[in-house]
C-alpha positions as CSV (number, residue, x, y, z in Angstrom):
1,X,-23.6,20.0,9.7
2,X,-22.0,16.5,9.3
3,X,-18.5,16.4,10.6
4,X,-15.7,16.0,8.0
5,X,-14.0,12.6,8.0
6,X,-10.2,12.4,8.5
7,X,-8.3,13.5,5.4
8,X,-5.3,12.0,3.7
9,X,-3.3,13.7,1.0
10,X,-2.1,11.0,-1.4
11,X,0.8,11.3,-3.9
12,X,0.8,8.3,-6.3
13,X,0.6,7.2,-9.9
14,X,-2.6,6.2,-11.7
15,X,-2.9,2.5,-12.4
16,X,-5.6,1.7,-15.0
17,X,-6.1,-1.8,-13.6
18,X,-7.3,-0.4,-10.3
19,X,-5.0,-2.8,-8.5
20,X,-2.3,-0.4,-7.2
21,X,-1.5,3.3,-7.1
22,X,-4.1,5.9,-6.5
23,X,-7.1,3.6,-6.8
24,X,-5.7,1.2,-4.2
25,X,-5.0,4.2,-1.9
26,X,-8.5,5.7,-2.4
27,X,-10.4,2.5,-1.8
28,X,-8.3,1.6,1.3
29,X,-8.8,5.0,2.8
30,X,-12.5,5.2,2.0
31,X,-12.9,1.7,3.5
32,X,-11.3,3.1,6.8
33,X,-13.6,6.1,6.9
34,X,-11.2,8.6,5.5
35,X,-11.5,11.2,2.7
36,X,-8.6,10.7,0.2
37,X,-7.2,13.7,-1.7
38,X,-5.4,12.2,-4.7
39,X,-2.4,14.0,-6.3
40,X,-1.3,12.4,-9.5
41,X,2.5,11.9,-9.8
42,X,2.5,9.8,-13.0
43,X,0.4,8.0,-15.6
44,X,1.1,4.4,-16.2
45,X,0.3,1.9,-19.0
46,X,-0.1,-1.3,-17.0
47,X,-2.4,-4.2,-16.3
48,X,-2.6,-6.8,-13.5
49,X,0.5,-8.5,-14.8
50,X,2.9,-5.5,-14.9
51,X,3.9,-2.1,-16.2
52,X,4.4,-1.4,-19.9
53,X,5.5,2.2,-19.5
54,X,4.9,5.4,-17.4
55,X,5.0,9.1,-17.8
56,X,5.7,11.4,-14.9
57,X,3.7,14.6,-14.5
58,X,5.5,18.0,-14.7
59,X,6.9,18.8,-11.2
60,X,5.5,22.3,-11.3
61,X,2.1,20.9,-12.1
62,X,2.5,18.4,-9.2
63,X,3.4,21.2,-6.8
64,X,0.3,23.2,-7.9
65,X,-2.0,20.2,-7.4
66,X,-0.9,19.7,-3.9
67,X,-0.6,23.2,-2.6
68,X,-4.0,24.2,-3.8
69,X,-5.5,21.5,-1.7
70,X,-3.2,22.2,1.3
71,X,-4.4,25.8,1.3
72,X,-8.0,24.7,1.3
73,X,-8.3,21.6,3.5
74,X,-6.8,20.6,6.8
75,X,-4.8,17.4,6.2
76,X,-4.5,14.7,8.9
77,X,-1.9,12.5,7.1
78,X,0.1,12.3,3.9
79,X,0.7,9.0,2.0
80,X,3.4,8.9,-0.7
81,X,3.6,6.0,-3.2
82,X,5.3,6.2,-6.7
83,X,6.8,9.6,-7.2
84,X,7.8,9.2,-10.8
85,X,10.9,11.3,-11.0
86,X,13.6,13.0,-8.8
87,X,12.0,16.4,-9.6
88,X,8.7,15.2,-8.2
89,X,10.4,13.8,-5.2
90,X,12.0,17.1,-4.5
91,X,8.7,18.9,-4.7
92,X,7.1,16.4,-2.2
93,X,10.0,16.8,0.1
94,X,9.7,20.6,0.1
95,X,6.0,20.3,0.8
96,X,6.6,17.9,3.6
97,X,9.2,20.3,5.1
98,X,6.6,23.1,5.0
99,X,4.1,20.9,6.9
100,X,6.2,19.1,9.5
101,X,3.3,18.4,11.8
102,X,1.5,16.2,9.3
103,X,2.7,12.5,9.6
104,X,4.0,11.3,6.2
105,X,3.8,7.6,5.4
106,X,6.1,6.6,2.5
107,X,5.7,3.5,0.4
108,X,8.8,3.5,-1.9
109,X,7.8,2.1,-5.3
110,X,10.8,1.0,-7.2
111,X,9.6,-2.1,-9.1
112,X,6.3,-3.9,-10.1
113,X,5.0,-7.4,-10.2
114,X,7.1,-8.7,-13.1
115,X,10.2,-7.0,-11.8
116,X,10.0,-3.9,-14.0
117,X,12.4,-1.2,-12.6
118,X,10.7,2.1,-12.0
119,X,13.6,3.9,-10.4
120,X,17.4,4.4,-10.8
121,X,20.1,5.0,-8.2
122,X,19.5,8.8,-8.5
123,X,16.0,8.3,-7.2
124,X,17.2,6.0,-4.4
125,X,19.8,8.7,-3.3
126,X,17.3,11.5,-3.5
127,X,14.8,9.6,-1.4
128,X,17.4,9.0,1.3
129,X,18.7,12.6,1.3
130,X,15.6,14.7,0.6
131,X,12.5,12.8,1.7
132,X,13.5,10.4,4.5
133,X,14.3,13.4,6.9
134,X,10.6,14.5,6.6
135,X,9.1,11.0,6.8
136,X,7.4,9.6,9.8
137,X,7.2,6.0,8.6
138,X,8.9,4.2,5.6
139,X,6.8,1.1,4.7
140,X,8.6,-1.2,2.3
141,X,9.2,-4.9,1.5
142,X,12.4,-6.7,2.3
143,X,13.8,-6.4,-1.2
144,X,13.4,-2.6,-1.3
145,X,14.7,-2.3,2.3
146,X,18.0,-3.8,1.3
147,X,18.3,-1.5,-1.7
148,X,17.6,1.5,0.5
149,X,20.0,0.3,3.1
150,X,23.0,-0.1,0.8
151,X,24.3,1.3,-2.5
152,X,26.4,-1.8,-3.1
153,X,24.5,-4.5,-5.1
154,X,26.8,-7.2,-3.7
155,X,26.1,-6.2,-0.1
156,X,22.4,-5.8,-0.7
157,X,21.9,-9.5,-1.4
158,X,22.9,-10.6,2.1
159,X,22.2,-7.5,4.1
160,X,20.4,-8.4,7.3
161,X,17.0,-6.7,7.6
162,X,17.8,-5.3,11.0
163,X,20.9,-3.6,9.6
164,X,18.9,-2.3,6.6
165,X,16.3,-0.8,8.8
166,X,18.9,1.0,11.0
167,X,20.6,2.5,7.9
168,X,17.2,3.8,6.7
169,X,16.5,5.2,10.1
170,X,19.8,7.0,10.1
171,X,18.6,9.0,7.1
172,X,16.1,10.8,9.3
173,X,12.7,8.9,9.4
174,X,11.2,7.9,12.7
175,X,10.0,4.4,11.9
176,X,10.6,1.7,9.3
177,X,8.2,-1.1,8.6
178,X,9.7,-4.0,6.6
179,X,7.2,-6.5,5.2
180,X,8.4,-10.0,4.6
181,X,6.4,-11.7,1.9
182,X,9.6,-12.2,-0.2
183,X,11.6,-13.8,2.6
184,X,11.9,-17.6,2.9
185,X,10.2,-17.9,6.2
186,X,7.3,-20.3,7.1
187,X,5.1,-17.2,7.8
188,X,5.1,-13.7,6.6
189,X,6.9,-11.6,9.2
190,X,6.3,-7.8,9.3
191,X,8.7,-5.9,11.6
192,X,8.5,-2.3,12.8
193,X,11.7,-0.6,13.8
194,X,12.7,2.6,15.5
195,X,16.1,4.0,16.4
196,X,16.0,1.8,19.5
197,X,15.6,-1.4,17.5
198,X,12.6,-3.6,16.9
199,X,9.3,-2.2,18.1
200,X,7.2,-5.2,17.2
201,X,7.0,-8.2,14.9
202,X,3.8,-9.8,13.5
203,X,3.5,-13.2,11.9
204,X,0.9,-13.8,9.3
205,X,-0.1,-17.0,7.4
206,X,1.1,-17.1,3.8
207,X,-1.7,-16.8,1.3
208,X,-1.7,-18.6,-2.1
209,X,-1.1,-16.5,-5.2
210,X,0.5,-13.1,-5.7
211,X,-1.2,-9.7,-5.2
212,X,-1.2,-6.4,-7.1
213,X,-1.2,-3.5,-4.7
214,X,-0.6,-5.3,-1.4
215,X,2.1,-2.7,-0.3
216,X,-0.1,0.2,-1.2
217,X,-3.0,-1.3,0.8
218,X,-0.8,-1.7,3.9
219,X,0.8,1.7,3.8
220,X,-2.5,3.5,3.1
221,X,-4.2,1.5,5.9
222,X,-1.5,2.8,8.3
223,X,-2.0,6.3,7.0
224,X,-5.8,6.0,7.4
225,X,-5.5,4.6,11.0
226,X,-3.2,7.4,12.0
227,X,-5.5,10.0,10.4
228,X,-8.2,8.5,12.6
229,X,-6.0,9.2,15.6
230,X,-4.3,5.9,16.3
231,X,-0.7,5.8,17.5
232,X,1.9,3.9,15.5
233,X,1.6,0.6,17.2
234,X,-2.2,0.6,17.1
235,X,-2.1,1.8,13.5
236,X,0.2,-1.1,12.7
237,X,-2.1,-3.7,14.1
238,X,-5.2,-2.3,12.6
239,X,-3.6,-1.9,9.1
240,X,-2.2,-5.4,9.1
241,X,-5.6,-6.9,10.1
242,X,-7.3,-4.9,7.4
243,X,-4.7,-5.8,4.8
244,X,-4.8,-9.5,5.6
245,X,-8.6,-9.5,5.2
246,X,-8.3,-7.7,1.9
247,X,-5.7,-10.2,0.6
248,X,-7.8,-13.2,1.9
249,X,-10.7,-11.9,-0.1
250,X,-8.7,-11.0,-3.3
251,X,-10.1,-11.6,-6.7
252,X,-8.5,-12.1,-10.1
253,X,-10.3,-9.9,-12.8
254,X,-7.5,-10.3,-15.4
255,X,-4.8,-12.7,-16.4
256,X,-2.1,-11.4,-14.0
257,X,-2.0,-11.0,-10.2
258,X,-4.9,-11.0,-7.8
259,X,-6.3,-7.7,-6.6
260,X,-7.0,-7.2,-2.9
261,X,-10.6,-6.6,-2.1
262,X,-10.4,-3.4,-0.1
263,X,-14.2,-3.4,0.3
264,X,-14.4,-7.0,1.5
265,X,-16.6,-5.9,4.5
266,X,-19.2,-4.4,2.2
267,X,-19.7,-7.5,0.0
268,X,-22.7,-9.7,0.7
269,X,-21.8,-13.2,1.9
270,X,-21.7,-15.8,-0.8
271,X,-25.1,-17.3,-1.3
272,X,-25.3,-20.9,-0.4
273,X,-26.8,-23.0,-3.1
274,X,-29.7,-25.0,-1.4
275,X,-29.5,-28.7,-1.8
276,X,-31.6,-30.3,-4.5
277,X,-34.7,-31.9,-3.1
278,X,-36.4,-34.6,-5.1
279,X,-39.9,-35.4,-4.1
280,X,-41.9,-38.3,-5.4
281,X,-45.7,-38.5,-5.7
282,X,-47.5,-41.7,-6.4
283,X,-49.9,-41.7,-9.4
284,X,-53.1,-43.7,-9.7
285,X,-51.2,-46.8,-10.7
286,X,-48.9,-46.6,-7.7
287,X,-45.9,-45.5,-9.8
288,X,-43.7,-42.7,-8.5
289,X,-43.0,-39.5,-10.5
290,X,-40.4,-36.8,-9.8
291,X,-41.9,-33.4,-9.0
């Protein structure tokens, strides 16, 4: 019998553009050799430019989706993206508390590409109080890190990332990864924190354009690496390498943001167009004609 690949239970919303949400998670995990188990938290109306609207699934239905799978399949990691509602977050937190040995990678999703807000302060508070204590790694961008690190909008604007990370860690998670594409730095700096401070920082070249689903790709890649048995620092390096390659090979199928190519490794190399060769043959009169 063929051995079962590592499994990752994924809580996220459906994105019809295929750029973020469940599709981003599934493609990333499949690319890393994992079997994704998708649990739908919400349905969205969106394209590559942004979100028009969304509808959360019923929390009892969400609970049933997940628990049927958990009773059937051994899970190696859990990845959480957009939860959709406080009620859904509470369900996920309860499930996580029932399975404390499964590492949970949380990618808080509070806004989208055009800045549409998908969460209110109640969801921020519930995440800090209910879900962070059961989270192994919080993976977020610098903007969301400041919002999670402070309830004061005036303080958020100038809150140092080191301080934001420590406040998030005080809520109970083991690690925080803050990605820096929104920071005004020459390179993108991604920093991993623990209660002891900075664990590692990685610098990456800034790529042109903006990307739909970059955060989901990075967080899912970390979950996939950990499901494959990597420790946190190895998972960080492997996930960042993978994400950078996916972003470097991104494509733009619509009129909005670019979509990371999570299957970049499977694409055939671009065919080189052979140079045009013009040959001349002399006719009986000694004149040359193009062949």
